LOVEX-264546 format. One line per 8 residues: their letters; for each residue y, x negated, z of N, C-alpha, C. Coordinates in Angstrom, 1 decimal, padded with zeros to 4 digits. Atoms other than C-alpha are relative to their C-alpha. Layout:
<martors>
A = Y,X,Z,Y,X,Z,Y,X,Z | ...
</martors>
This chain:
<martors>
VSTQSTWG = 000.0,-001.3,000.6,-010.0,-007.7,001.6,-000.5,000.9,001.2 | 000.4,-000.9,-001.0,-010.2,-004.8,004.0,-001.0,001.0,-000.5 | 000.9,-001.0,000.4,-012.6,-001.9,003.9,000.6,001.0,-000.9 | -000.7,-000.9,000.9,-010.0,000.0,001.9,000.3,-000.6,-001.3 | -000.3,000.8,001.2,-010.0,-002.6,-000.9,001.4,-000.3,-000.1 | -001.4,000.4,000.0,-006.5,-003.6,000.1,000.1,-001.3,000.7 | -000.2,001.3,-000.6,-005.1,-006.9,001.4,001.1,000.0,001.0 | -001.0,000.3,-001.0,-003.3,-007.9,004.5,000.6,-001.4,-000.2
GAPFTEPH = -000.7,001.3,000.2,-001.1,-011.0,004.9,-000.9,-001.1,000.5 | 000.9,001.0,-000.5,-003.9,-012.9,006.7,-001.3,000.6,000.4 | 001.3,-000.6,-000.4,-007.5,-012.5,007.7,000.1,000.9,001.3 | 000.1,-000.9,-001.2,-008.1,-009.6,010.2,001.4,000.7,000.3 | -001.2,-000.7,-000.2,-004.6,-008.1,009.7,-000.1,001.3,-000.8 | 000.1,-001.3,000.6,-003.9,-004.5,008.7,000.4,-000.1,-001.5 | -000.4,000.0,001.4,-003.6,-003.7,005.0,001.5,000.2,-000.2 | -001.5,000.1,000.3,-000.1,-004.2,003.5,000.2,000.1,-001.5
VASTYAAI = -000.2,-000.2,001.4,001.2,-003.0,000.2,000.6,-001.2,-000.7 | -000.6,001.2,000.6,003.2,-006.2,-000.5,-001.1,-001.0,-000.2 | 001.1,001.0,000.1,000.1,-008.4,000.1,-001.0,000.5,-001.1 | 000.9,-000.6,001.0,-002.0,-006.0,-002.0,000.6,-000.2,-001.4 | -000.7,000.2,001.3,000.6,-006.2,-004.8,-000.3,-001.5,-000.5 | 000.1,001.4,000.3,000.4,-010.0,-004.7,-001.5,-000.3,-000.4 | 001.4,000.2,000.3,-003.4,-010.0,-004.7,-000.4,000.6,-001.4 | 000.3,-000.7,001.3,-003.6,-007.5,-007.6,000.6,-000.8,-001.2
CAIMNLQC = -000.6,000.9,001.0,-001.2,-009.7,-009.6,-000.8,-001.2,-000.3 | 000.8,001.2,000.1,-003.3,-012.8,-008.9,-001.3,000.4,-000.8 | 001.3,-000.4,000.7,-006.5,-010.9,-010.0,000.2,000.2,-001.4 | -000.3,-000.3,001.4,-004.9,-009.7,-013.2,000.3,-001.3,-000.8 | -000.2,001.3,000.7,-003.8,-013.3,-014.0,-001.3,-000.8,-000.3 | 001.3,000.7,000.2,-007.4,-014.5,-013.6,-000.7,000.5,-001.3 | 000.6,-000.6,001.2,-008.5,-012.1,-016.4,-001.5,-000.2,-000.2 | 001.5,000.1,000.1,-012.2,-012.1,-015.6,-000.6,001.2,000.8
EEAYSIVD = 000.7,-001.2,-000.6,-014.7,-009.3,-014.7,-000.3,-000.3,001.4 | 000.4,000.3,-001.3,-015.8,-011.1,-011.6,001.2,000.3,001.0 | -001.2,-000.3,-000.8,-012.2,-010.9,-010.2,000.3,001.5,000.1 | -000.3,-001.4,000.0,-011.7,-007.3,-011.3,-001.0,000.8,000.9 | 001.1,-000.7,-000.7,-015.0,-006.3,-009.6,000.3,000.1,001.5 | -000.3,-000.1,-001.4,-013.6,-006.9,-006.1,000.9,001.1,000.4 | -001.0,-001.1,-000.3,-011.1,-004.1,-006.4,-000.8,001.4,-000.1 | 000.6,-001.3,000.0,-012.5,-000.7,-005.4,001.1,001.0,-000.3
RPKMLDYL = -001.2,-000.8,000.5,-010.1,001.5,-007.4,000.1,001.3,000.8 | -000.2,-001.3,-000.8,-010.9,004.9,-005.6,000.5,-000.3,001.4 | -000.5,000.3,-001.3,-010.4,003.3,-002.2,001.5,-000.4,000.0 | -001.4,000.5,000.1,-007.2,001.6,-003.3,001.0,001.1,-000.2 | -000.9,-001.2,000.3,-005.7,004.8,-004.7,000.1,000.9,001.2 | 000.0,-000.8,-001.2,-006.7,006.7,-001.6,000.9,-000.6,001.0 | -000.9,000.7,-000.9,-004.9,004.1,000.5,001.5,000.2,-000.4 | -001.4,-000.2,000.5,-001.7,004.4,-001.7,000.4,001.5,000.2
YRLKHNVD = -000.3,-001.4,-000.2,-001.9,008.2,-001.5,000.4,000.3,001.5 | -000.3,-000.2,-001.4,-001.9,008.0,002.3,001.3,-000.6,000.4 | -001.3,000.6,-000.3,001.2,005.8,002.3,001.1,000.8,-000.7 | -001.1,-000.8,000.7,003.1,008.2,000.0,000.6,001.1,000.9 | -000.6,-001.1,-000.8,005.6,010.5,001.6,000.2,001.2,-000.9 | -000.3,-001.3,000.7,005.6,014.1,000.6,001.2,000.7,000.7 | -001.2,-000.6,-000.5,008.4,016.5,001.3,-000.1,000.3,001.5 | 000.2,-000.4,-001.4,007.0,017.7,004.7,-000.8,-000.9,000.8
TPICSPQV = 000.8,001.0,-000.7,005.1,014.6,005.7,000.9,-001.0,000.8 | -000.8,001.0,-000.7,006.7,012.6,008.6,-000.7,-001.4,-000.2 | 000.5,001.4,000.2,006.3,008.8,008.3,-000.8,-000.4,001.2 | 000.8,000.3,-001.2,004.9,008.6,011.8,000.3,001.0,001.1 | -000.2,-001.0,-001.1,004.6,010.6,015.0,001.3,-000.2,000.7 | -001.3,000.1,-000.8,007.7,011.4,017.1,-000.1,-001.0,001.1 | 000.1,000.9,-001.1,006.3,009.3,019.9,000.2,-001.5,-000.4 | -000.1,001.3,000.5,006.3,006.2,017.7,001.3,-000.3,-000.7
CSQSRTTY = -001.2,000.2,000.8,009.3,006.7,015.5,001.3,000.1,000.9 | -001.3,-000.2,-000.6,012.9,006.2,016.6,000.8,001.0,-000.8 | -000.8,-001.0,000.7,015.6,008.7,015.6,000.5,-000.5,-001.3 | -000.6,000.6,001.2,016.9,006.3,012.9,-001.0,000.0,-001.2 | 000.9,000.1,001.2,013.7,006.4,010.8,-000.1,001.4,-000.6 | 000.0,-001.2,000.7,013.7,009.1,008.2,-001.0,-000.1,-001.1 | 000.9,000.0,001.2,011.4,010.2,005.4,000.8,000.2,-001.3 | -000.6,-000.2,001.4,012.2,010.1,001.7,-001.1,000.5,-000.9
PGGFQIHE = 001.0,-000.5,000.9,010.1,012.4,-000.5,-000.2,-000.9,-001.2 | 000.3,000.9,001.1,008.3,010.3,-003.0,000.0,-001.5,000.3 | -000.1,001.4,-000.5,008.8,007.1,-001.0,-001.4,-000.5,000.5 | 001.3,000.6,-000.5,006.0,004.8,000.3,000.3,-000.8,001.2 | 000.0,000.9,-001.2,005.4,003.0,003.6,-000.6,-001.3,-000.5 | 000.5,001.3,000.3,004.8,-000.7,003.4,-001.4,-000.2,000.6 | 001.3,-000.1,-000.6,001.8,-000.2,005.7,000.0,001.3,000.9 | 000.1,-001.3,-000.8,000.5,002.7,007.9,000.9,-000.1,001.2
NGENDLRS = -001.0,000.0,-001.0,003.3,003.6,010.3,001.0,-001.1,-000.1 | -000.9,001.1,000.3,005.4,001.0,008.7,001.4,000.4,-000.6 | -001.3,-000.3,000.6,008.8,000.7,007.1,-000.1,000.7,-001.3 | -000.1,-000.8,001.2,009.9,002.9,004.2,001.2,-000.6,-000.8 | -001.1,000.6,000.7,011.9,000.9,001.7,-000.3,-000.2,-001.5 | 000.2,000.1,001.5,012.3,000.1,-002.0,-001.1,-001.0,-000.3 | 001.1,000.9,000.3,009.9,-002.9,-001.9,-001.3,000.7,000.1 | 001.3,-000.7,-000.1,007.1,-000.6,-000.8,-000.2,000.9,-001.2
VYCSLVVS = 000.1,-000.8,001.2,007.9,001.8,-003.6,-000.4,-000.8,-001.2 | 000.3,000.8,001.2,007.9,-001.0,-006.2,-001.4,-000.5,000.0 | 001.4,000.5,-000.1,004.7,-002.6,-004.9,-001.1,001.1,-000.3 | 000.9,-001.1,000.2,002.9,000.7,-004.8,-000.1,000.5,-001.4 | 000.0,-000.4,001.3,004.0,001.7,-008.2,-000.7,-001.0,-001.0 | 000.6,001.1,000.8,003.0,-001.6,-009.8,-001.5,000.0,000.2 | 001.4,000.0,-000.3,-000.4,-001.5,-008.1,-000.7,001.2,-000.7 | 000.5,-001.2,000.6,-000.9,002.1,-009.2,-000.1,-000.1,-001.5
DVL = 000.0,000.1,001.5,000.0,001.3,-012.8,-001.0,-000.9,-000.5 | 001.0,001.0,000.4,-002.3,-001.7,-013.0,-001.4,000.6,000.1 | 001.3,-000.6,-000.2,-005.2,000.3,-011.7,-000.3,001.1,-001.0
</martors>
């Protein structure tokens, strides 16, 4: 668990929406208060808001991005400065709905 109450694919890796989705699904399957308590909902939602693309928000700086990377209003990145695709939207929406 990172300081943002999100999960990466392995210890000491950056938070990732797909790993967070898998962790939240596992926590929900446990169905116990002890498991629920490890999720910091405000931090998790803040993380998801930062990954969401708004109409005028570039997905990353021009120095980092290639010309082929574009933004999609309402889309989500899979991680900060990461890909923007349907799996990130699905994982983000499921996590948001569960919270």
